[in-house]
C-alpha positions, 0 to 999 in steps of 0.5 A, a space after each residue: 118619053 116613049 120606049 124607043 127614046 128610053 132605049 137610045 143609049 147616049 152616044 160615046 164621047 169623042 175626044 181630041 187628040 190632046 184630050 186623048 193624051 191627057 186621059 192616058 196620062 190621068 189614067 196612069 200613075 199621076 206624076 209625083 209633084 206638087 202639081 201633077 195636073 199642071 205637069 200633064 198639061 205640060 206634057 200634052 200642050 194643054 193648060 192646067 184649067 184645061 186638063 181639070 175641066 176635062 176630068 171634071 166634066 167627065 165626072 159630072 157626065 157620069 162618064 167616069 165614076 170617081 177619080 182618086 188615089 190607088 194605094 199600092 197596098 204591098 208597097 206601103 207595107 201591107 204584106 199580109 192580106 186576106 179576102 173574107 167572105 161573110 154569110 148574112 142571110 137577111 138582106 137588110 142586115 147585110 147592108 147594116 153589117 157591110 157598112 160596119 165592115 166598110 167603115 173599117 180602116 183595115 178593109 179596102 173593098 167591101 162588096 155585097 154579092 149574089 149567093 149560089 146554092 153551093 156558096 152561101 156567102 154574099 159579103 166580101 171584105 179585102 182586109 189588109 195587115 202589116 203583120 202575120 196574124 193581122 187579118 185573123 184579129 181583124 176577122 175576129 173583131 168583125 165577128 165579135 162586133 157584128 155577130 156574123 160568125 159564118 165566114 170564109 178566109 181566103 188568104 192572099 198568096 201572090 198578086 198577079 195583077 194591079 193595073 188600071 184600065 188603059 183607053 188611050 
């Protein structure tokens, strides 16, 4: 494959009006029913099979990475939350520790990020708790289980945005 062929981007998909309506509904809160995709189909003039085929095709083509539920943690009673930044200098160790952290049920997000001279922390975890002190307890347990003691806890004071991208 030549360099010019490699540098060509895959063209953006073109959607019909019905597909745009399906994706707008599927990208928002799904209907609270036993048949959410049939409900979307009914609202758009499509069949349930067409809705599922569109989502499946976009996932298989890599247009969307995942299709899943998002828990609104505060509405579910998890009102004590903290972002915790951890310092693990060895990249292999950071991956191993990050996987251990990500396996915890109290953690919804776990990322490895680049460090900077003024900020040496490279692993970030979002920890959720129902009661005061829950996040502190989880940090202490993670420190004990991983041996990582250099961390900074950034407590959530207020949620400013919790929305998904809207394309249509």
